[in-house]
Gaussian input, Z-matrix of N, CA and C with variables (Angstrom, degrees):
# hf/3-21g

backbone

0 1
 N
 C     1     B1
 C     2     B2     1     A1
 N     3     B3     2     A2     1     D1
 C     4     B4     3     A3     2     D2
 C     5     B5     4     A4     3     D3
 N     6     B6     5     A5     4     D4
 C     7     B7     6     A6     5     D5
 C     8     B8     7     A7     6     D6
 N     9     B9     8     A8     7     D7
 C    10    B10     9     A9     8     D8
 C    11    B11    10    A10     9     D9
 N    12    B12    11    A11    10    D10
 C    13    B13    12    A12    11    D11
 C    14    B14    13    A13    12    D12
 N    15    B15    14    A14    13    D13
 C    16    B16    15    A15    14    D14
 C    17    B17    16    A16    15    D15
 N    18    B18    17    A17    16    D16
 C    19    B19    18    A18    17    D17
 C    20    B20    19    A19    18    D18
 N    21    B21    20    A20    19    D19
 C    22    B22    21    A21    20    D20
 C    23    B23    22    A22    21    D21
 N    24    B24    23    A23    22    D22
 C    25    B25    24    A24    23    D23
 C    26    B26    25    A25    24    D24
 N    27    B27    26    A26    25    D25
 C    28    B28    27    A27    26    D26
 C    29    B29    28    A28    27    D27
 N    30    B30    29    A29    28    D28
 C    31    B31    30    A30    29    D29
 C    32    B32    31    A31    30    D30
 N    33    B33    32    A32    31    D31
 C    34    B34    33    A33    32    D32
 C    35    B35    34    A34    33    D33
 N    36    B36    35    A35    34    D34
 C    37    B37    36    A36    35    D35
 C    38    B38    37    A37    36    D36
 N    39    B39    38    A38    37    D37
 C    40    B40    39    A39    38    D38
 C    41    B41    40    A40    39    D39
 N    42    B42    41    A41    40    D40
 C    43    B43    42    A42    41    D41
 C    44    B44    43    A43    42    D42
 N    45    B45    44    A44    43    D43
 C    46    B46    45    A45    44    D44
 C    47    B47    46    A46    45    D45
 N    48    B48    47    A47    46    D46
 C    49    B49    48    A48    47    D47
 C    50    B50    49    A49    48    D48
 N    51    B51    50    A50    49    D49
 C    52    B52    51    A51    50    D50
 C    53    B53    52    A52    51    D51
 N    54    B54    53    A53    52    D52
 C    55    B55    54    A54    53    D53
 C    56    B56    55    A55    54    D54
 N    57    B57    56    A56    55    D55
 C    58    B58    57    A57    56    D56
 C    59    B59    58    A58    57    D57
 N    60    B60    59    A59    58    D58
 C    61    B61    60    A60    59    D59
 C    62    B62    61    A61    60    D60
 N    63    B63    62    A62    61    D61
 C    64    B64    63    A63    62    D62
 C    65    B65    64    A64    63    D63
 N    66    B66    65    A65    64    D64
 C    67    B67    66    A66    65    D65
 C    68    B68    67    A67    66    D66
 N    69    B69    68    A68    67    D67
 C    70    B70    69    A69    68    D68
 C    71    B71    70    A70    69    D69
 N    72    B72    71    A71    70    D70
 C    73    B73    72    A72    71    D71
 C    74    B74    73    A73    72    D72
 N    75    B75    74    A74    73    D73
 C    76    B76    75    A75    74    D74
 C    77    B77    76    A76    75    D75
 N    78    B78    77    A77    76    D76
 C    79    B79    78    A78    77    D77
 C    80    B80    79    A79    78    D78
 N    81    B81    80    A80    79    D79
 C    82    B82    81    A81    80    D80
 C    83    B83    82    A82    81    D81
 N    84    B84    83    A83    82    D82
 C    85    B85    84    A84    83    D83
 C    86    B86    85    A85    84    D84
 N    87    B87    86    A86    85    D85
 C    88    B88    87    A87    86    D86
 C    89    B89    88    A88    87    D87
 N    90    B90    89    A89    88    D88
 C    91    B91    90    A90    89    D89
 C    92    B92    91    A91    90    D90
 N    93    B93    92    A92    91    D91
 C    94    B94    93    A93    92    D92
 C    95    B95    94    A94    93    D93
 N    96    B96    95    A95    94    D94
 C    97    B97    96    A96    95    D95
 C    98    B98    97    A97    96    D96
 N    99    B99    98    A98    97    D97
 C   100   B100    99    A99    98    D98
 C   101   B101   100   A100    99    D99
 N   102   B102   101   A101   100   D100
 C   103   B103   102   A102   101   D101
 C   104   B104   103   A103   102   D102
 N   105   B105   104   A104   103   D103
 C   106   B106   105   A105   104   D104
 C   107   B107   106   A106   105   D105
 N   108   B108   107   A107   106   D106
 C   109   B109   108   A108   107   D107
 C   110   B110   109   A109   108   D108
 N   111   B111   110   A110   109   D109
 C   112   B112   111   A111   110   D110
 C   113   B113   112   A112   111   D111
 N   114   B114   113   A113   112   D112
 C   115   B115   114   A114   113   D113
 C   116   B116   115   A115   114   D114
 N   117   B117   116   A116   115   D115
 C   118   B118   117   A117   116   D116
 C   119   B119   118   A118   117   D117
 N   120   B120   119   A119   118   D118
 C   121   B121   120   A120   119   D119
 C   122   B122   121   A121   120   D120
 N   123   B123   122   A122   121   D121
 C   124   B124   123   A123   122   D122
 C   125   B125   124   A124   123   D123
 N   126   B126   125   A125   124   D124
 C   127   B127   126   A126   125   D125
 C   128   B128   127   A127   126   D126
 N   129   B129   128   A128   127   D127
 C   130   B130   129   A129   128   D128
 C   131   B131   130   A130   129   D129
 N   132   B132   131   A131   130   D130
 C   133   B133   132   A132   131   D131
 C   134   B134   133   A133   132   D132
 N   135   B135   134   A134   133   D133
 C   136   B136   135   A135   134   D134
 C   137   B137   136   A136   135   D135
 N   138   B138   137   A137   136   D136
 C   139   B139   138   A138   137   D137
 C   140   B140   139   A139   138   D138
 N   141   B141   140   A140   139   D139
 C   142   B142   141   A141   140   D140
 C   143   B143   142   A142   141   D141
 N   144   B144   143   A143   142   D142
 C   145   B145   144   A144   143   D143
 C   146   B146   145   A145   144   D144
 N   147   B147   146   A146   145   D145
 C   148   B148   147   A147   146   D146
 C   149   B149   148   A148   147   D147
 N   150   B150   149   A149   148   D148
 C   151   B151   150   A150   149   D149
 C   152   B152   151   A151   150   D150
 N   153   B153   152   A152   151   D151
 C   154   B154   153   A153   152   D152
 C   155   B155   154   A154   153   D153
 N   156   B156   155   A155   154   D154
 C   157   B157   156   A156   155   D155
 C   158   B158   157   A157   156   D156
 N   159   B159   158   A158   157   D157
 C   160   B160   159   A159   158   D158
 C   161   B161   160   A160   159   D159
 N   162   B162   161   A161   160   D160
 C   163   B163   162   A162   161   D161
 C   164   B164   163   A163   162   D162
 N   165   B165   164   A164   163   D163
 C   166   B166   165   A165   164   D164
 C   167   B167   166   A166   165   D165
 N   168   B168   167   A167   166   D166
 C   169   B169   168   A168   167   D167
 C   170   B170   169   A169   168   D168
 N   171   B171   170   A170   169   D169
 C   172   B172   171   A171   170   D170
 C   173   B173   172   A172   171   D171
 N   174   B174   173   A173   172   D172
 C   175   B175   174   A174   173   D173
 C   176   B176   175   A175   174   D174
 N   177   B177   176   A176   175   D175
 C   178   B178   177   A177   176   D176
 C   179   B179   178   A178   177   D177
 N   180   B180   179   A179   178   D178
 C   181   B181   180   A180   179   D179
 C   182   B182   181   A181   180   D180
 N   183   B183   182   A182   181   D181
 C   184   B184   183   A183   182   D182
 C   185   B185   184   A184   183   D183
 N   186   B186   185   A185   184   D184
 C   187   B187   186   A186   185   D185
 C   188   B188   187   A187   186   D186
 N   189   B189   188   A188   187   D187
 C   190   B190   189   A189   188   D188
 C   191   B191   190   A190   189   D189
 N   192   B192   191   A191   190   D190
 C   193   B193   192   A192   191   D191
 C   194   B194   193   A193   192   D192
 N   195   B195   194   A194   193   D193
 C   196   B196   195   A195   194   D194
 C   197   B197   196   A196   195   D195
 N   198   B198   197   A197   196   D196
 C   199   B199   198   A198   197   D197
 C   200   B200   199   A199   198   D198
 N   201   B201   200   A200   199   D199
 C   202   B202   201   A201   200   D200
 C   203   B203   202   A202   201   D201
 N   204   B204   203   A203   202   D202
 C   205   B205   204   A204   203   D203
 C   206   B206   205   A205   204   D204
 N   207   B207   206   A206   205   D205
 C   208   B208   207   A207   206   D206
 C   209   B209   208   A208   207   D207
 N   210   B210   209   A209   208   D208
 C   211   B211   210   A210   209   D209
 C   212   B212   211   A211   210   D210
 N   213   B213   212   A212   211   D211
 C   214   B214   213   A213   212   D212
 C   215   B215   214   A214   213   D213
 N   216   B216   215   A215   214   D214
 C   217   B217   216   A216   215   D215
 C   218   B218   217   A217   216   D216
 N   219   B219   218   A218   217   D217
 C   220   B220   219   A219   218   D218
 C   221   B221   220   A220   219   D219
 N   222   B222   221   A221   220   D220
 C   223   B223   222   A222   221   D221
 C   224   B224   223   A223   222   D222
 N   225   B225   224   A224   223   D223
 C   226   B226   225   A225   224   D224
 C   227   B227   226   A226   225   D225
 N   228   B228   227   A227   226   D226
 C   229   B229   228   A228   227   D227
 C   230   B230   229   A229   228   D228
 N   231   B231   230   A230   229   D229
 C   232   B232   231   A231   230   D230
 C   233   B233   232   A232   231   D231
 N   234   B234   233   A233   232   D232
 C   235   B235   234   A234   233   D233
 C   236   B236   235   A235   234   D234
 N   237   B237   236   A236   235   D235
 C   238   B238   237   A237   236   D236
 C   239   B239   238   A238   237   D237
 N   240   B240   239   A239   238   D238
 C   241   B241   240   A240   239   D239
 C   242   B242   241   A241   240   D240
 N   243   B243   242   A242   241   D241
 C   244   B244   243   A243   242   D242
 C   245   B245   244   A244   243   D243
 N   246   B246   245   A245   244   D244
 C   247   B247   246   A246   245   D245
 C   248   B248   247   A247   246   D246
 N   249   B249   248   A248   247   D247
 C   250   B250   249   A249   248   D248
 C   251   B251   250   A250   249   D249
 N   252   B252   251   A251   250   D250
 C   253   B253   252   A252   251   D251
 C   254   B254   253   A253   252   D252
 N   255   B255   254   A254   253   D253
 C   256   B256   255   A255   254   D254
 C   257   B257   256   A256   255   D255
 N   258   B258   257   A257   256   D256
 C   259   B259   258   A258   257   D257
 C   260   B260   259   A259   258   D258

   B1=1.4567
   B2=1.5278
   B3=1.3008
   B4=1.4599
   B5=1.5237
   B6=1.3242
   B7=1.4638
   B8=1.5294
   B9=1.3284
   B10=1.4645
   B11=1.5187
   B12=1.3384
   B13=1.4585
   B14=1.5232
   B15=1.3206
   B16=1.4563
   B17=1.5207
   B18=1.3270
   B19=1.4621
   B20=1.5202
   B21=1.3371
   B22=1.4601
   B23=1.5289
   B24=1.3094
   B25=1.4544
   B26=1.5207
   B27=1.3382
   B28=1.4607
   B29=1.5313
   B30=1.3348
   B31=1.4674
   B32=1.5267
   B33=1.3287
   B34=1.4547
   B35=1.5203
   B36=1.3237
   B37=1.4587
   B38=1.5294
   B39=1.3196
   B40=1.4674
   B41=1.5277
   B42=1.3281
   B43=1.4633
   B44=1.5258
   B45=1.3220
   B46=1.4564
   B47=1.5355
   B48=1.3249
   B49=1.4677
   B50=1.5266
   B51=1.3187
   B52=1.4588
   B53=1.5277
   B54=1.3215
   B55=1.4635
   B56=1.5194
   B57=1.3239
   B58=1.4612
   B59=1.5146
   B60=1.3185
   B61=1.4681
   B62=1.5269
   B63=1.3159
   B64=1.4634
   B65=1.5297
   B66=1.3143
   B67=1.4655
   B68=1.5319
   B69=1.3299
   B70=1.4512
   B71=1.5369
   B72=1.3268
   B73=1.4727
   B74=1.5255
   B75=1.3143
   B76=1.4630
   B77=1.5276
   B78=1.3270
   B79=1.4697
   B80=1.5277
   B81=1.3232
   B82=1.4668
   B83=1.5294
   B84=1.3316
   B85=1.4669
   B86=1.5220
   B87=1.3243
   B88=1.4626
   B89=1.5269
   B90=1.3239
   B91=1.4728
   B92=1.5280
   B93=1.3311
   B94=1.4641
   B95=1.5265
   B96=1.3394
   B97=1.4577
   B98=1.5215
   B99=1.3274
   B100=1.4728
   B101=1.5256
   B102=1.3427
   B103=1.4595
   B104=1.5334
   B105=1.3403
   B106=1.4597
   B107=1.5169
   B108=1.3341
   B109=1.4693
   B110=1.5309
   B111=1.3196
   B112=1.4556
   B113=1.5287
   B114=1.3289
   B115=1.4632
   B116=1.5206
   B117=1.3204
   B118=1.4650
   B119=1.5238
   B120=1.3224
   B121=1.4568
   B122=1.5250
   B123=1.3431
   B124=1.4673
   B125=1.5255
   B126=1.3348
   B127=1.4755
   B128=1.5188
   B129=1.3440
   B130=1.4670
   B131=1.5165
   B132=1.3204
   B133=1.4623
   B134=1.5190
   B135=1.3253
   B136=1.4680
   B137=1.5155
   B138=1.3265
   B139=1.4656
   B140=1.5276
   B141=1.3429
   B142=1.4619
   B143=1.5291
   B144=1.3192
   B145=1.4584
   B146=1.5164
   B147=1.3251
   B148=1.4598
   B149=1.5234
   B150=1.3423
   B151=1.4687
   B152=1.5244
   B153=1.3210
   B154=1.4708
   B155=1.5179
   B156=1.3108
   B157=1.4588
   B158=1.5211
   B159=1.3218
   B160=1.4479
   B161=1.5194
   B162=1.3252
   B163=1.4626
   B164=1.5192
   B165=1.3323
   B166=1.4567
   B167=1.5214
   B168=1.3226
   B169=1.4554
   B170=1.5166
   B171=1.3169
   B172=1.4537
   B173=1.5222
   B174=1.3278
   B175=1.4664
   B176=1.5223
   B177=1.3263
   B178=1.4594
   B179=1.5244
   B180=1.3527
   B181=1.4648
   B182=1.5261
   B183=1.3300
   B184=1.4603
   B185=1.5261
   B186=1.3221
   B187=1.4659
   B188=1.5306
   B189=1.3327
   B190=1.4570
   B191=1.5254
   B192=1.3112
   B193=1.4731
   B194=1.5289
   B195=1.3209
   B196=1.4658
   B197=1.5193
   B198=1.3404
   B199=1.4722
   B200=1.5241
   B201=1.3182
   B202=1.4667
   B203=1.5180
   B204=1.3259
   B205=1.4605
   B206=1.5245
   B207=1.3264
   B208=1.4677
   B209=1.5210
   B210=1.3369
   B211=1.4617
   B212=1.5261
   B213=1.3426
   B214=1.4597
   B215=1.5264
   B216=1.3303
   B217=1.4706
   B218=1.5290
   B219=1.3379
   B220=1.4665
   B221=1.5265
   B222=1.3296
   B223=1.4690
   B224=1.5253
   B225=1.3255
   B226=1.4592
   B227=1.5203
   B228=1.3304
   B229=1.4524
   B230=1.5215
   B231=1.3424
   B232=1.4625
   B233=1.5197
   B234=1.3280
   B235=1.4641
   B236=1.5170
   B237=1.3385
   B238=1.4583
   B239=1.5332
   B240=1.3192
   B241=1.4617
   B242=1.5234
   B243=1.3263
   B244=1.4673
   B245=1.5252
   B246=1.3162
   B247=1.4570
   B248=1.5141
   B249=1.3168
   B250=1.4603
   B251=1.5277
   B252=1.3208
   B253=1.4501
   B254=1.5330
   B255=1.3371
   B256=1.4552
   B257=1.5298
   B258=1.3504
   B259=1.4702
   B260=1.5268
   A1=108.93
   A2=114.87
   A3=122.63
   A4=110.06
   A5=115.83
   A6=121.32
   A7=108.16
   A8=114.72
   A9=121.52
   A10=109.37
   A11=115.31
   A12=120.91
   A13=108.85
   A14=114.82
   A15=121.82
   A16=106.88
   A17=116.60
   A18=121.59
   A19=109.01
   A20=114.92
   A21=120.45
   A22=110.32
   A23=116.49
   A24=122.82
   A25=105.29
   A26=116.28
   A27=120.88
   A28=111.32
   A29=117.74
   A30=119.78
   A31=110.80
   A32=114.76
   A33=120.55
   A34=114.78
   A35=118.20
   A36=119.65
   A37=110.15
   A38=115.82
   A39=121.01
   A40=108.92
   A41=115.55
   A42=118.43
   A43=110.83
   A44=117.39
   A45=121.29
   A46=110.48
   A47=116.42
   A48=120.45
   A49=110.92
   A50=116.20
   A51=120.79
   A52=110.36
   A53=116.40
   A54=120.60
   A55=111.80
   A56=116.48
   A57=120.86
   A58=111.89
   A59=116.23
   A60=120.42
   A61=110.46
   A62=116.12
   A63=120.08
   A64=110.45
   A65=116.93
   A66=121.16
   A67=110.24
   A68=116.53
   A69=121.15
   A70=111.40
   A71=116.78
   A72=120.59
   A73=110.50
   A74=116.71
   A75=121.10
   A76=110.05
   A77=116.62
   A78=120.74
   A79=112.25
   A80=116.97
   A81=120.16
   A82=110.54
   A83=117.07
   A84=120.57
   A85=110.47
   A86=116.45
   A87=120.91
   A88=111.02
   A89=116.51
   A90=120.71
   A91=110.04
   A92=117.06
   A93=120.74
   A94=110.25
   A95=116.62
   A96=120.99
   A97=110.69
   A98=117.19
   A99=120.40
   A100=111.81
   A101=116.13
   A102=121.61
   A103=111.59
   A104=116.28
   A105=120.65
   A106=115.08
   A107=118.02
   A108=122.22
   A109=107.12
   A110=116.51
   A111=122.09
   A112=112.07
   A113=115.47
   A114=121.99
   A115=107.75
   A116=115.81
   A117=120.33
   A118=110.34
   A119=115.75
   A120=121.45
   A121=106.65
   A122=117.36
   A123=121.16
   A124=110.59
   A125=116.26
   A126=119.77
   A127=109.72
   A128=114.35
   A129=121.27
   A130=110.03
   A131=114.92
   A132=122.36
   A133=107.29
   A134=116.07
   A135=122.69
   A136=109.44
   A137=116.68
   A138=122.97
   A139=106.67
   A140=118.04
   A141=120.51
   A142=114.12
   A143=118.43
   A144=120.89
   A145=113.91
   A146=116.80
   A147=121.79
   A148=112.31
   A149=117.22
   A150=122.39
   A151=110.93
   A152=115.47
   A153=121.43
   A154=109.77
   A155=114.63
   A156=121.61
   A157=107.69
   A158=115.95
   A159=122.08
   A160=106.98
   A161=115.98
   A162=121.77
   A163=108.90
   A164=115.59
   A165=120.36
   A166=110.01
   A167=114.73
   A168=123.10
   A169=107.68
   A170=115.96
   A171=121.58
   A172=106.62
   A173=117.13
   A174=120.90
   A175=109.46
   A176=114.98
   A177=120.69
   A178=112.90
   A179=117.39
   A180=119.74
   A181=110.60
   A182=116.84
   A183=119.48
   A184=111.50
   A185=116.85
   A186=120.15
   A187=110.82
   A188=116.77
   A189=120.31
   A190=110.75
   A191=117.07
   A192=121.13
   A193=109.57
   A194=117.21
   A195=120.43
   A196=111.02
   A197=116.80
   A198=120.96
   A199=111.26
   A200=116.72
   A201=121.21
   A202=110.57
   A203=116.92
   A204=120.44
   A205=112.16
   A206=116.32
   A207=119.18
   A208=110.39
   A209=117.20
   A210=121.28
   A211=111.05
   A212=117.14
   A213=121.92
   A214=111.42
   A215=116.20
   A216=122.35
   A217=112.41
   A218=115.07
   A219=121.41
   A220=107.31
   A221=117.85
   A222=119.62
   A223=112.07
   A224=115.26
   A225=120.29
   A226=109.32
   A227=114.96
   A228=122.16
   A229=110.98
   A230=115.18
   A231=119.20
   A232=110.24
   A233=114.42
   A234=123.04
   A235=106.88
   A236=117.23
   A237=121.34
   A238=110.10
   A239=115.21
   A240=119.31
   A241=108.72
   A242=115.95
   A243=120.54
   A244=109.16
   A245=115.40
   A246=120.71
   A247=107.71
   A248=116.55
   A249=122.10
   A250=107.46
   A251=117.51
   A252=121.96
   A253=112.29
   A254=116.90
   A255=120.78
   A256=109.18
   A257=117.56
   A258=118.87
   A259=111.53
   D1=158.97
   D2=-176.91
   D3=-99.68
   D4=150.35
   D5=175.48
   D6=-93.85
   D7=135.24
   D8=177.95
   D9=-125.12
   D10=141.82
   D11=176.00
   D12=-104.05
   D13=131.31
   D14=176.18
   D15=-103.88
   D16=120.57
   D17=178.27
   D18=-96.12
   D19=136.01
   D20=-179.44
   D21=-133.55
   D22=137.68
   D23=169.19
   D24=-108.76
   D25=114.88
   D26=-173.98
   D27=-128.90
   D28=65.81
   D29=-179.46
   D30=-61.18
   D31=135.52
   D32=176.40
   D33=82.87
   D34=2.89
   D35=-179.05
   D36=-71.89
   D37=140.29
   D38=176.73
   D39=-93.49
   D40=164.18
   D41=177.78
   D42=-63.96
   D43=-33.51
   D44=177.20
   D45=-63.78
   D46=-45.14
   D47=178.29
   D48=-65.34
   D49=-38.29
   D50=178.74
   D51=-63.06
   D52=-42.48
   D53=176.53
   D54=-62.58
   D55=-39.38
   D56=177.58
   D57=-65.11
   D58=-39.68
   D59=178.28
   D60=-65.36
   D61=-41.61
   D62=178.25
   D63=-62.34
   D64=-45.20
   D65=178.56
   D66=-59.65
   D67=-42.29
   D68=179.44
   D69=-64.45
   D70=-39.98
   D71=178.28
   D72=-63.18
   D73=-42.24
   D74=179.68
   D75=-65.03
   D76=-50.87
   D77=-177.60
   D78=-63.22
   D79=-40.31
   D80=-179.53
   D81=-68.60
   D82=-38.81
   D83=176.06
   D84=-60.82
   D85=-43.75
   D86=179.52
   D87=-64.37
   D88=-38.85
   D89=178.51
   D90=-63.64
   D91=-46.20
   D92=178.92
   D93=-59.64
   D94=-44.72
   D95=-179.44
   D96=-61.24
   D97=-40.67
   D98=178.98
   D99=-65.48
   D100=-19.64
   D101=178.30
   D102=-95.11
   D103=8.69
   D104=177.30
   D105=91.13
   D106=4.84
   D107=177.80
   D108=-103.25
   D109=97.18
   D110=-173.05
   D111=-69.31
   D112=110.12
   D113=175.96
   D114=-149.44
   D115=140.39
   D116=-177.67
   D117=-134.51
   D118=128.59
   D119=172.34
   D120=-75.94
   D121=133.18
   D122=-179.60
   D123=-102.04
   D124=-59.87
   D125=-179.38
   D126=-174.62
   D127=170.54
   D128=177.98
   D129=-128.44
   D130=152.67
   D131=172.75
   D132=-126.60
   D133=128.08
   D134=-177.77
   D135=-108.11
   D136=132.11
   D137=176.22
   D138=-111.82
   D139=92.52
   D140=-172.13
   D141=-60.99
   D142=-36.08
   D143=-178.70
   D144=-65.86
   D145=-18.61
   D146=-179.49
   D147=-116.99
   D148=-1.53
   D149=-176.66
   D150=53.91
   D151=39.02
   D152=-178.99
   D153=-114.78
   D154=147.53
   D155=177.27
   D156=-133.69
   D157=136.53
   D158=173.55
   D159=-118.98
   D160=125.87
   D161=-178.71
   D162=-118.81
   D163=139.12
   D164=177.16
   D165=-104.88
   D166=136.03
   D167=176.15
   D168=-130.62
   D169=152.69
   D170=172.14
   D171=-113.53
   D172=128.58
   D173=-176.28
   D174=-161.37
   D175=172.00
   D176=179.45
   D177=-82.32
   D178=-17.99
   D179=-179.42
   D180=-157.79
   D181=155.96
   D182=176.47
   D183=-66.75
   D184=-29.00
   D185=179.79
   D186=-63.82
   D187=-36.92
   D188=178.29
   D189=-66.31
   D190=-38.66
   D191=177.24
   D192=-65.19
   D193=-41.24
   D194=176.31
   D195=-61.22
   D196=-43.37
   D197=178.90
   D198=-58.52
   D199=-44.13
   D200=179.66
   D201=-60.56
   D202=-46.20
   D203=-177.31
   D204=-68.84
   D205=-35.31
   D206=175.91
   D207=-67.77
   D208=-43.06
   D209=179.61
   D210=-64.87
   D211=-33.67
   D212=178.55
   D213=-80.25
   D214=-7.26
   D215=-179.56
   D216=60.33
   D217=43.51
   D218=178.08
   D219=-112.54
   D220=118.54
   D221=-178.87
   D222=-65.33
   D223=147.96
   D224=177.01
   D225=-147.37
   D226=156.08
   D227=179.76
   D228=-91.01
   D229=-45.43
   D230=178.77
   D231=-162.56
   D232=164.17
   D233=175.37
   D234=-123.95
   D235=124.98
   D236=-178.37
   D237=-134.52
   D238=150.89
   D239=175.22
   D240=-65.61
   D241=141.25
   D242=-177.87
   D243=-140.48
   D244=166.00
   D245=174.70
   D246=-117.64
   D247=120.43
   D248=177.09
   D249=-85.75
   D250=113.02
   D251=-174.84
   D252=-102.26
   D253=25.84
   D254=178.04
   D255=-62.60
   D256=128.23
   D257=-179.05
   D258=-68.57

């Protein structure tokens, strides 16, 4: 599967709301996977000075990642293929 980065601009978001969004992304990904649509939430990085969040997902297509984020009701700017270079 391919790794995709979801870019988000979330001005005014609190850490509590950010945690809720992350929980929703994880739960929605798990729900999709249980329905046979393989997608996995990997992690998020928050840039507080810019109110930006980048989230990594593993999935078979960017459209599936978009579906997960729409179903989780988490706004996003775009979904792009990315390379996770974690050692």
